[in-house]
Backbone as JSON Lines, residues from 0, in Angstrom:
{"i":0,"aa":"M","n":[-27.75,-35.07,47.45],"ca":[-26.28,-34.72,48.01],"c":[-25.79,-33.66,47.11]}
{"i":1,"aa":"T","n":[-25.11,-32.72,47.59],"ca":[-24.29,-31.76,46.67],"c":[-23.04,-31.81,46.76]}
{"i":2,"aa":"S","n":[-22.26,-31.88,45.71],"ca":[-20.92,-32.01,45.56],"c":[-20.06,-30.95,45.98]}
{"i":3,"aa":"D","n":[-18.97,-30.94,46.42],"ca":[-18.3,-29.83,46.69],"c":[-17.16,-29.4,45.5]}
{"i":4,"aa":"K","n":[-17.45,-28.36,44.84],"ca":[-16.63,-28.14,43.45],"c":[-15.55,-27.59,43.98]}
{"i":5,"aa":"S","n":[-15.11,-27.1,45.02],"ca":[-13.78,-26.65,45.42],"c":[-12.42,-27.36,45.29]}
{"i":6,"aa":"D","n":[-12.91,-28.58,45.37],"ca":[-11.72,-29.5,45.05],"c":[-10.89,-29.49,43.91]}
{"i":7,"aa":"G","n":[-11.4,-28.9,42.84],"ca":[-10.91,-28.77,41.49],"c":[-11.34,-29.72,40.56]}
{"i":8,"aa":"A","n":[-11.95,-31.02,41.02],"ca":[-12.14,-31.89,39.92],"c":[-13.28,-31.62,38.8]}
{"i":9,"aa":"D","n":[-14.15,-30.8,39.13],"ca":[-14.74,-30.35,37.94],"c":[-14.66,-28.74,37.29]}
{"i":10,"aa":"P","n":[-13.64,-28.65,36.64],"ca":[-13.06,-27.48,35.89],"c":[-14.41,-26.78,35.2]}
{"i":11,"aa":"A","n":[-14.09,-25.42,35.36],"ca":[-15.19,-24.65,34.58],"c":[-15.34,-25.29,33.25]}
{"i":12,"aa":"P","n":[-16.58,-25.06,32.78],"ca":[-16.57,-25.33,31.35],"c":[-15.83,-24.28,30.37]}
{"i":13,"aa":"L","n":[-15.37,-24.9,29.01],"ca":[-14.75,-24.04,28.39],"c":[-15.67,-23.74,27.29]}
{"i":14,"aa":"H","n":[-16.27,-22.66,27.17],"ca":[-17.13,-21.95,26.4],"c":[-16.23,-21.12,25.06]}
{"i":15,"aa":"I","n":[-16.16,-21.73,23.71],"ca":[-15.26,-21.31,22.9],"c":[-15.54,-19.79,22.54]}
{"i":16,"aa":"Q","n":[-17.06,-19.41,22.84],"ca":[-17.17,-18.01,22.32],"c":[-16.73,-17.01,23.13]}
{"i":17,"aa":"N","n":[-15.82,-17.8,24.28],"ca":[-15.29,-16.53,25.36],"c":[-13.78,-16.6,25.03]}
{"i":18,"aa":"F","n":[-13.39,-17.57,24.22],"ca":[-11.79,-17.42,23.93],"c":[-11.53,-16.29,23.01]}
{"i":19,"aa":"L","n":[-10.65,-15.38,23.41],"ca":[-10.11,-14.24,22.91],"c":[-9.74,-14.44,21.34]}
{"i":20,"aa":"T","n":[-8.95,-15.41,20.99],"ca":[-8.44,-15.91,19.74],"c":[-9.74,-16.23,18.91]}
{"i":21,"aa":"Y","n":[-10.61,-17.04,19.32],"ca":[-11.74,-17.25,18.76],"c":[-12.6,-16.06,18.15]}
{"i":22,"aa":"R","n":[-12.92,-15.2,19.28],"ca":[-13.57,-13.91,19.04],"c":[-12.69,-13.03,17.99]}
{"i":23,"aa":"L","n":[-11.49,-13.06,17.97],"ca":[-10.46,-12.13,17.22],"c":[-10.73,-12.79,15.73]}
{"i":24,"aa":"S","n":[-10.72,-14.16,15.7],"ca":[-10.82,-14.76,14.44],"c":[-12.06,-14.63,13.72]}
{"i":25,"aa":"R","n":[-13.09,-14.89,14.36],"ca":[-14.49,-14.62,14.01],"c":[-14.52,-12.74,13.22]}
{"i":26,"aa":"V","n":[-14.23,-12.08,14.31],"ca":[-14.2,-10.5,13.57],"c":[-13.25,-10.4,12.61]}
{"i":27,"aa":"H","n":[-12.11,-10.99,12.38],"ca":[-11.33,-10.96,11.42],"c":[-12.01,-11.41,9.96]}
{"i":28,"aa":"A","n":[-12.39,-12.64,10.24],"ca":[-13.35,-13.12,9.1],"c":[-14.05,-12.62,8.44]}
{"i":29,"aa":"R","n":[-15.27,-11.84,9.3],"ca":[-16.25,-11.26,8.84],"c":[-15.78,-9.76,8.38]}
{"i":30,"aa":"L","n":[-14.68,-9.12,8.89],"ca":[-14.46,-7.88,8.27],"c":[-13.69,-8.32,6.93]}
{"i":31,"aa":"S","n":[-13.13,-9.25,6.89],"ca":[-12.2,-9.84,5.83],"c":[-13.36,-9.97,4.53]}
{"i":32,"aa":"A","n":[-14.27,-10.84,4.97],"ca":[-15.54,-11.08,3.84],"c":[-16.08,-9.76,3.45]}
{"i":33,"aa":"Q","n":[-16.32,-8.91,4.34],"ca":[-17.03,-7.48,4.0],"c":[-16.12,-6.95,3.09]}
{"i":34,"aa":"M","n":[-14.64,-6.65,3.29],"ca":[-13.72,-6.0,2.48],"c":[-13.59,-6.83,1.15]}
{"i":35,"aa":"V","n":[-13.66,-8.19,1.15],"ca":[-13.7,-9.08,-0.43],"c":[-14.76,-8.42,-1.0]}
{"i":36,"aa":"R","n":[-16.12,-8.33,-0.52],"ca":[-17.46,-7.92,-1.18],"c":[-17.05,-6.13,-1.79]}
{"i":37,"aa":"L","n":[-16.59,-5.28,-0.91],"ca":[-16.36,-4.02,-1.3],"c":[-15.37,-4.0,-2.28]}
{"i":38,"aa":"L","n":[-14.36,-4.48,-2.35],"ca":[-13.3,-4.52,-3.52],"c":[-13.84,-5.04,-4.73]}
{"i":39,"aa":"A","n":[-14.54,-6.42,-4.8],"ca":[-15.06,-6.92,-5.82],"c":[-16.22,-6.19,-6.51]}
{"i":40,"aa":"N","n":[-16.85,-5.21,-5.6],"ca":[-18.09,-4.35,-6.24],"c":[-17.3,-2.99,-6.73]}
{"i":41,"aa":"G","n":[-16.1,-2.67,-6.4],"ca":[-15.56,-1.42,-6.54],"c":[-14.5,-1.69,-7.74]}
{"i":42,"aa":"P","n":[-13.19,-1.52,-7.14],"ca":[-12.12,-1.76,-7.92],"c":[-12.07,-3.05,-8.83]}
{"i":43,"aa":"G","n":[-12.41,-4.13,-8.06],"ca":[-12.3,-5.42,-8.92],"c":[-11.23,-5.95,-8.42]}
{"i":44,"aa":"V","n":[-10.28,-5.66,-7.46],"ca":[-9.05,-6.67,-6.96],"c":[-9.62,-7.13,-5.87]}
{"i":45,"aa":"S","n":[-8.81,-8.59,-5.6],"ca":[-8.97,-9.44,-4.48],"c":[-8.32,-8.87,-3.3]}
{"i":46,"aa":"L","n":[-8.52,-9.3,-2.09],"ca":[-8.06,-8.78,-0.71],"c":[-6.59,-8.8,-0.9]}
{"i":47,"aa":"M","n":[-6.06,-10.23,-1.53],"ca":[-4.71,-10.49,-1.27],"c":[-3.77,-9.3,-2.46]}
{"i":48,"aa":"Q","n":[-4.7,-9.11,-3.4],"ca":[-3.92,-8.02,-4.48],"c":[-4.02,-6.47,-3.63]}
{"i":49,"aa":"W","n":[-5.02,-6.63,-3.15],"ca":[-4.89,-4.9,-2.32],"c":[-3.81,-5.04,-1.32]}
{"i":50,"aa":"R","n":[-3.79,-5.97,-0.5],"ca":[-2.67,-6.03,0.56],"c":[-1.46,-5.77,-0.16]}
{"i":51,"aa":"I","n":[-1.16,-6.37,-1.06],"ca":[0.15,-6.43,-1.7],"c":[0.27,-5.25,-2.3]}
{"i":52,"aa":"L","n":[-0.64,-4.46,-3.34],"ca":[-0.72,-3.14,-3.52],"c":[-0.28,-2.28,-2.62]}
{"i":53,"aa":"A","n":[-1.04,-2.54,-1.28],"ca":[-0.74,-1.46,-0.34],"c":[0.71,-1.44,0.26]}
{"i":54,"aa":"I","n":[1.05,-2.75,0.42],"ca":[2.51,-2.87,1.03],"c":[3.63,-2.54,-0.02]}
{"i":55,"aa":"L","n":[3.49,-2.91,-1.24],"ca":[4.52,-2.22,-2.33],"c":[4.27,-0.9,-2.45]}
{"i":56,"aa":"G","n":[2.98,-0.21,-2.18],"ca":[2.84,1.21,-2.5],"c":[3.37,1.78,-1.26]}
{"i":57,"aa":"D","n":[3.48,1.51,-0.25],"ca":[4.13,2.22,0.93],"c":[5.66,1.87,1.11]}
{"i":58,"aa":"N","n":[6.08,0.73,0.62],"ca":[7.43,0.19,0.81],"c":[8.28,0.14,-0.11]}
{"i":59,"aa":"E","n":[7.67,0.2,-1.35],"ca":[8.6,-0.64,-2.67],"c":[10.25,0.18,-2.5]}
{"i":60,"aa":"P","n":[11.07,-0.42,-3.16],"ca":[10.92,-1.85,-3.93],"c":[11.15,-2.98,-2.34]}
{"i":61,"aa":"L","n":[10.55,-3.93,-2.81],"ca":[10.9,-5.02,-1.85],"c":[10.93,-6.54,-2.35]}
{"i":62,"aa":"T","n":[11.67,-7.38,-1.77],"ca":[11.79,-8.69,-2.24],"c":[10.52,-9.22,-2.0]}
{"i":63,"aa":"R","n":[10.15,-10.74,-2.61],"ca":[9.12,-11.47,-2.17],"c":[8.98,-11.79,-0.88]}
{"i":64,"aa":"A","n":[10.22,-12.2,-0.1],"ca":[10.19,-12.48,1.36],"c":[9.92,-11.29,2.21]}
{"i":65,"aa":"E","n":[10.27,-10.04,1.72],"ca":[9.92,-8.85,2.31],"c":[8.41,-8.53,2.21]}
{"i":66,"aa":"V","n":[7.95,-8.88,1.22],"ca":[6.43,-8.76,1.02],"c":[5.61,-9.66,2.15]}
{"i":67,"aa":"S","n":[6.08,-10.99,2.12],"ca":[5.66,-11.99,2.82],"c":[5.69,-11.74,4.65]}
{"i":68,"aa":"R","n":[6.83,-11.07,4.94],"ca":[7.1,-10.77,6.34],"c":[6.19,-9.7,6.66]}
{"i":69,"aa":"L","n":[6.36,-8.87,5.77],"ca":[5.21,-7.45,6.15],"c":[3.47,-7.84,6.22]}
{"i":70,"aa":"S","n":[3.35,-8.69,5.28],"ca":[1.83,-9.03,5.22],"c":[1.53,-10.15,6.28]}
{"i":71,"aa":"E","n":[2.47,-11.2,6.84],"ca":[2.41,-12.24,7.78],"c":[1.19,-12.88,7.04]}
{"i":72,"aa":"L","n":[1.49,-13.13,5.63],"ca":[0.6,-14.11,5.06],"c":[1.25,-15.27,4.31]}
{"i":73,"aa":"D","n":[0.39,-16.24,3.97],"ca":[1.01,-17.64,3.4],"c":[1.85,-17.18,2.39]}
{"i":74,"aa":"K","n":[3.14,-17.75,2.07],"ca":[4.36,-17.32,1.1],"c":[3.78,-17.91,0.18]}
{"i":75,"aa":"G","n":[2.94,-19.26,-0.13],"ca":[2.56,-19.67,-1.39],"c":[1.57,-19.0,-1.83]}
{"i":76,"aa":"Q","n":[0.64,-18.51,-1.12],"ca":[-0.49,-17.41,-1.65],"c":[0.06,-16.19,-2.15]}
{"i":77,"aa":"I","n":[0.9,-15.67,-1.55],"ca":[1.57,-14.37,-1.86],"c":[2.28,-14.58,-3.35]}
{"i":78,"aa":"S","n":[2.89,-15.89,-3.41],"ca":[3.75,-15.74,-4.58],"c":[2.83,-16.16,-5.79]}
{"i":79,"aa":"H","n":[1.88,-16.91,-5.57],"ca":[0.67,-17.16,-6.65],"c":[0.13,-15.69,-7.17]}
{"i":80,"aa":"C","n":[0.0,-14.92,-5.84],"ca":[-0.81,-13.8,-6.39],"c":[0.04,-12.7,-7.22]}
{"i":81,"aa":"L","n":[1.54,-12.64,-6.65],"ca":[2.38,-11.99,-7.21],"c":[2.54,-12.13,-8.75]}
{"i":82,"aa":"K","n":[2.79,-13.61,-8.96],"ca":[2.77,-13.97,-10.26],"c":[1.88,-13.56,-11.06]}
{"i":83,"aa":"T","n":[0.41,-13.68,-10.48],"ca":[-0.76,-12.97,-11.53],"c":[-0.69,-11.63,-11.47]}
{"i":84,"aa":"M","n":[-0.09,-10.83,-10.63],"ca":[-0.22,-9.41,-10.56],"c":[1.2,-8.92,-11.59]}
{"i":85,"aa":"I","n":[2.04,-9.74,-11.84],"ca":[3.19,-9.64,-12.72],"c":[2.69,-9.96,-13.96]}
{"i":86,"aa":"R","n":[1.84,-10.97,-14.31],"ca":[1.65,-11.02,-15.57],"c":[0.64,-10.13,-15.79]}
{"i":87,"aa":"D","n":[-0.42,-9.67,-15.16],"ca":[-1.25,-8.57,-15.45],"c":[-0.56,-7.1,-15.45]}
{"i":88,"aa":"G","n":[0.65,-7.33,-15.19],"ca":[1.11,-5.89,-15.48],"c":[1.15,-4.92,-14.19]}
{"i":89,"aa":"L","n":[0.77,-5.32,-13.1],"ca":[0.62,-4.29,-12.0],"c":[1.84,-4.4,-10.99]}
{"i":90,"aa":"V","n":[2.77,-5.46,-11.32],"ca":[4.01,-5.32,-10.53],"c":[4.89,-6.01,-11.41]}
{"i":91,"aa":"S","n":[6.14,-5.43,-11.28],"ca":[7.49,-5.59,-12.0],"c":[8.47,-5.92,-11.14]}
{"i":92,"aa":"T","n":[9.26,-6.87,-11.76],"ca":[10.69,-7.28,-11.04],"c":[11.73,-6.74,-11.48]}
{"i":93,"aa":"V","n":[12.82,-6.32,-10.76],"ca":[14.16,-5.8,-10.82],"c":[15.04,-6.7,-10.38]}
{"i":94,"aa":"E","n":[16.3,-6.48,-10.82],"ca":[17.56,-7.19,-10.15],"c":[17.92,-6.22,-9.17]}
{"i":95,"aa":"D","n":[18.28,-6.71,-8.07],"ca":[18.96,-5.81,-6.99],"c":[20.36,-5.62,-7.48]}
{"i":96,"aa":"Q","n":[20.69,-4.57,-7.71],"ca":[22.27,-4.25,-8.09],"c":[23.32,-4.78,-6.97]}
{"i":97,"aa":"A","n":[22.85,-4.76,-6.0],"ca":[23.81,-5.25,-4.74],"c":[24.37,-6.54,-5.02]}
{"i":98,"aa":"D","n":[23.5,-7.35,-5.3],"ca":[23.88,-9.0,-5.2],"c":[23.26,-9.68,-6.2]}
{"i":99,"aa":"Q","n":[22.49,-8.91,-7.12],"ca":[21.91,-9.89,-8.3],"c":[21.31,-11.05,-8.08]}
{"i":100,"aa":"Q","n":[20.82,-11.38,-7.0],"ca":[20.04,-12.6,-6.56],"c":[18.54,-12.33,-6.51]}
{"i":101,"aa":"P","n":[18.01,-11.73,-5.1],"ca":[16.87,-11.63,-5.12],"c":[16.23,-10.36,-6.0]}
{"i":102,"aa":"R","n":[15.09,-10.65,-6.52],"ca":[14.5,-9.7,-7.48],"c":[13.62,-8.86,-6.41]}
{"i":103,"aa":"L","n":[13.7,-7.41,-7.05],"ca":[12.92,-6.52,-6.25],"c":[11.68,-6.22,-6.82]}
{"i":104,"aa":"L","n":[10.62,-6.06,-6.05],"ca":[9.16,-5.85,-6.82],"c":[8.83,-4.26,-6.59]}
{"i":105,"aa":"R","n":[8.26,-4.0,-7.66],"ca":[7.62,-2.51,-7.72],"c":[6.48,-2.54,-8.37]}
{"i":106,"aa":"L","n":[5.57,-1.57,-8.08],"ca":[4.41,-1.41,-8.3],"c":[4.59,-0.73,-9.95]}
{"i":107,"aa":"T","n":[4.47,-1.18,-10.98],"ca":[4.28,-0.45,-12.53],"c":[3.04,0.4,-12.58]}
{"i":108,"aa":"C","n":[3.27,1.38,-13.46],"ca":[2.23,2.56,-13.8],"c":[0.86,2.28,-13.03]}
{"i":109,"aa":"K","n":[0.7,0.92,-14.19],"ca":[-0.74,0.65,-13.83],"c":[-0.96,-0.04,-12.46]}
{"i":110,"aa":"G","n":[-0.13,-0.57,-11.85],"ca":[-0.26,-0.9,-10.58],"c":[-0.52,0.2,-9.63]}
{"i":111,"aa":"R","n":[0.13,1.28,-9.61],"ca":[0.3,2.2,-8.91],"c":[-1.08,3.23,-9.33]}
{"i":112,"aa":"E","n":[-1.59,3.11,-10.6],"ca":[-2.83,3.67,-10.81],"c":[-3.9,2.94,-9.89]}
{"i":113,"aa":"L","n":[-3.97,1.5,-10.13],"ca":[-4.9,1.0,-9.42],"c":[-4.83,0.99,-7.83]}
{"i":114,"aa":"Y","n":[-3.55,1.03,-7.29],"ca":[-3.45,1.67,-5.82],"c":[-4.49,2.81,-5.51]}
{"i":115,"aa":"R","n":[-3.83,3.93,-6.17],"ca":[-4.8,5.17,-6.16],"c":[-6.08,5.19,-6.29]}
{"i":116,"aa":"Q","n":[-6.6,4.33,-7.12],"ca":[-7.92,4.14,-7.39],"c":[-8.77,3.42,-6.25]}
{"i":117,"aa":"T","n":[-8.0,2.34,-5.65],"ca":[-8.77,1.67,-4.44],"c":[-8.36,2.24,-3.25]}
{"i":118,"aa":"A","n":[-7.4,3.09,-3.0],"ca":[-7.14,3.67,-1.69],"c":[-8.39,4.5,-1.11]}
{"i":119,"aa":"P","n":[-8.94,5.23,-1.82],"ca":[-9.95,6.1,-1.31],"c":[-11.2,5.09,-0.6]}
{"i":120,"aa":"V","n":[-11.44,4.04,-1.44],"ca":[-12.41,3.05,-0.88],"c":[-12.2,2.37,0.53]}
{"i":121,"aa":"V","n":[-10.95,1.93,0.5],"ca":[-10.3,1.47,1.54],"c":[-10.41,2.51,2.39]}
{"i":122,"aa":"V","n":[-9.88,3.43,2.41],"ca":[-9.72,4.77,3.48],"c":[-11.0,5.06,3.91]}
{"i":123,"aa":"R","n":[-12.45,5.16,3.14],"ca":[-13.59,5.27,3.37],"c":[-14.04,4.34,4.51]}
{"i":124,"aa":"R","n":[-13.62,3.1,4.01],"ca":[-14.18,1.82,4.76],"c":[-13.31,1.9,6.47]}
{"i":125,"aa":"Q","n":[-12.13,2.42,6.36],"ca":[-11.46,2.47,7.45],"c":[-11.93,3.76,8.45]}
{"i":126,"aa":"E","n":[-12.49,4.71,7.87],"ca":[-12.93,5.8,8.49],"c":[-14.08,5.29,9.29]}
{"i":127,"aa":"Q","n":[-14.96,4.49,8.39],"ca":[-16.43,4.01,8.91],"c":[-16.2,2.98,10.08]}
{"i":128,"aa":"L","n":[-15.35,2.17,10.19],"ca":[-14.95,1.1,11.13],"c":[-14.45,2.01,12.31]}
{"i":129,"aa":"M","n":[-13.5,2.87,12.19],"ca":[-13.21,3.69,13.39],"c":[-14.61,4.7,13.74]}
{"i":130,"aa":"A","n":[-15.3,4.96,13.42],"ca":[-16.42,5.85,13.49],"c":[-17.57,5.07,14.48]}
{"i":131,"aa":"S","n":[-17.25,3.69,14.26],"ca":[-17.94,2.93,15.07],"c":[-17.5,2.68,16.45]}
{"i":132,"aa":"L","n":[-16.76,3.36,16.77],"ca":[-15.81,3.44,18.43],"c":[-15.78,4.83,18.72]}
{"i":133,"aa":"D","n":[-15.69,5.27,19.73],"ca":[-15.49,6.32,20.33],"c":[-14.12,6.59,20.62]}
{"i":134,"aa":"A","n":[-13.64,7.75,20.89],"ca":[-11.96,8.12,20.99],"c":[-11.57,7.17,22.29]}
{"i":135,"aa":"R","n":[-12.25,7.24,23.33],"ca":[-11.53,6.34,24.22],"c":[-11.45,4.85,24.01]}
{"i":136,"aa":"E","n":[-12.48,4.12,23.11],"ca":[-12.53,2.85,22.4],"c":[-11.38,2.5,21.54]}
{"i":137,"aa":"V","n":[-11.18,3.67,20.71],"ca":[-9.83,3.29,20.0],"c":[-8.65,3.55,20.42]}
{"i":138,"aa":"Q","n":[-8.53,4.2,21.36],"ca":[-7.16,4.32,22.35],"c":[-7.09,3.05,23.1]}
{"i":139,"aa":"A","n":[-8.22,2.62,23.66],"ca":[-8.03,1.06,24.38],"c":[-7.92,0.0,23.36]}
{"i":140,"aa":"L","n":[-8.54,-0.03,22.26],"ca":[-8.48,-1.17,21.4],"c":[-6.85,-1.13,20.77]}
{"i":141,"aa":"N","n":[-6.36,0.46,20.5],"ca":[-5.12,0.38,20.24],"c":[-3.83,-0.28,20.92]}
{"i":142,"aa":"T","n":[-4.15,0.27,22.4],"ca":[-3.51,-0.24,23.2],"c":[-3.6,-1.79,23.47]}
{"i":143,"aa":"A","n":[-4.64,-2.21,23.61],"ca":[-4.94,-3.64,23.48],"c":[-4.29,-4.54,22.69]}
{"i":144,"aa":"L","n":[-4.26,-4.23,21.39],"ca":[-3.81,-4.78,20.26],"c":[-2.44,-4.8,20.19]}
{"i":145,"aa":"N","n":[-1.46,-3.72,20.7],"ca":[-0.33,-3.64,20.75],"c":[0.16,-4.35,21.76]}
{"i":146,"aa":"K","n":[-0.46,-4.8,22.67],"ca":[-0.23,-5.71,24.06],"c":[-0.18,-7.14,23.49]}
{"i":147,"aa":"L","n":[-1.36,-7.41,22.69],"ca":[-1.3,-8.58,22.05],"c":[-0.53,-9.25,21.22]}
{"i":148,"aa":"E","n":[0.02,-8.0,20.33],"ca":[1.08,-8.11,19.42],"c":[2.2,-8.64,20.06]}
{"i":149,"aa":"R","n":[2.58,-7.83,21.06],"ca":[3.96,-8.28,21.77],"c":[3.86,-9.71,22.21]}
{"i":150,"aa":"F","n":[2.65,-9.89,23.06],"ca":[2.39,-11.19,23.58],"c":[2.65,-12.39,22.64]}
{"i":151,"aa":"A","n":[2.13,-12.01,21.38],"ca":[1.95,-13.14,20.37],"c":[3.58,-13.25,19.97]}
{"i":152,"aa":"G","n":[4.08,-12.52,20.2],"ca":[5.74,-12.5,19.58],"c":[6.61,-12.95,20.51]}
{"i":153,"aa":"R","n":[6.06,-13.26,21.54],"ca":[6.85,-13.95,22.93],"c":[7.03,-15.36,22.64]}
{"i":154,"aa":"T","n":[8.29,-16.28,22.64],"ca":[8.48,-17.45,22.73],"c":[8.42,-18.17,23.73]}
{"i":155,"aa":"R","n":[8.17,-17.59,24.71],"ca":[7.93,-18.43,26.3],"c":[6.9,-17.81,26.8]}
{"i":156,"aa":"F","n":[6.08,-18.75,27.8],"ca":[5.01,-18.32,28.46],"c":[5.33,-18.38,30.05]}
C-alpha cells in the first residue's frame, strides 16, 4: 500500500548540503584557508593581521571598536591581534584629541610598508577569483550578496 504524502506528515528531507548558509560557510572556510597559505608563503602575515592592515590602510585612524565593527570579526581576536601588531611596531596608538578617551589606531611606517608589500599578492588573488566568473556571474553574485547582506541585517522575518 502506498502512503499519501500530500497530508504534510512526511516533510521533505533536510540535506545540509543544500542550505545556503552551509554552502557559504564552506566556501568561506576554503577561501580563507587558501588565503592563509598564500599569506604565509608570501609576506608572512596572518589573515587577521592582513585584514587589520587593510582596514587601517583604507580608513585610519580608527578606534578598536571601529576596526571590530568594520571587520565584523571577534572583538577578542581583534584585540589580541592588535596587541601583537602594536608590539611588533606595525600599528601605533594615539590619544583622540577630542575626548582623550578612545585610542586611535594608525599604521606605522613599518605597517604601511607591509601593507604595500602584501597588497599586490592579495590583489592578484582577487583578480584570479574574479576571473573564474564571467561578467554576468560577477554581476549576479554582487547583486545576490547585496540582497543577502540586507536580509542578514533584518531583525524580523
